[in-house]
C-alpha positions, 0 to 999 in steps of 0.5 A: 499500500505504501509503495502505491501511493508514493508512486502516486506522489511522483505521479502526480508530481511528474504530471505538476512539473510537466504542466508547469514546466513544459512548453504546451503544443499549439499555444502560449501564455502571454501578457498583452498589454494595449493602448488606444487614443483618438483626438478629443477621446479618453485614452483607453489601456488594458493590460491582461494576461491570457492564453492562445495564440493572439499573438501570432495572429497578430502579427500575421494581420499584418500587410508587410507592404513598403515597410522598412526592414532592419535586423539586429542579432546578438547573444541567442537575440534577434530582432527584428524592426520594421518601419514606414509612414504613409498618407492616410484619411483621404491625404490629411493625415500622415500615419506612422508605424512601428513594429518590434519583433523580438526572438529569444534563441528562434522564439518569438518572445515579444511583439510590440507595435506602434501606430500615431496619425497626425496632421500631413502637410495637405492639412495645412491651407496657406491662409493670406491677409493684408495688414492695416498698413497695406502689408500682405502676411501669409501663413499656414493654416491647421483646416482638417482637425481630429486626425490625431490617434495613436495605438499600442499593443504589446505581447510579452509570451510565456511558453511555459505555464510557469514563467507566465504565472510567475512573470504575468499572474504574479505582479497583478495582471 
């Protein structure tokens, strides 16, 4: 009876160890930080700890055409930085996007995305007026408003339940 109980205890410890320290196939644990602000609105910020495949789906959902990409490798860490800027909002806005992917030992461990939009050169018009002394003055005036916005997404990825619990759940996420 004692040997069976000991074998059961060892078996339970092995299962707990596997669940805690071995990566789960097809799923990761992650902390997701998101921030969004648009012109007159109140910024919305959220931090969640979750499990699933969302970080990979987010990266797959980005259209990578016309990005400027740089890669830095050092001590088993690869950092890919992709950036671009383009006219948006019917040409009145300019959007800047930046995506950073960090891989450690071949595994994606962090995804950071930032998108910010502000007025482009097309949002300004030259307005001229004549002063009382007859002098004509001209200047650029912003004619299109509420173009400012900012979006941030950050995924910190944990491949074992132990790392997730230690780094995400224990800090109150």
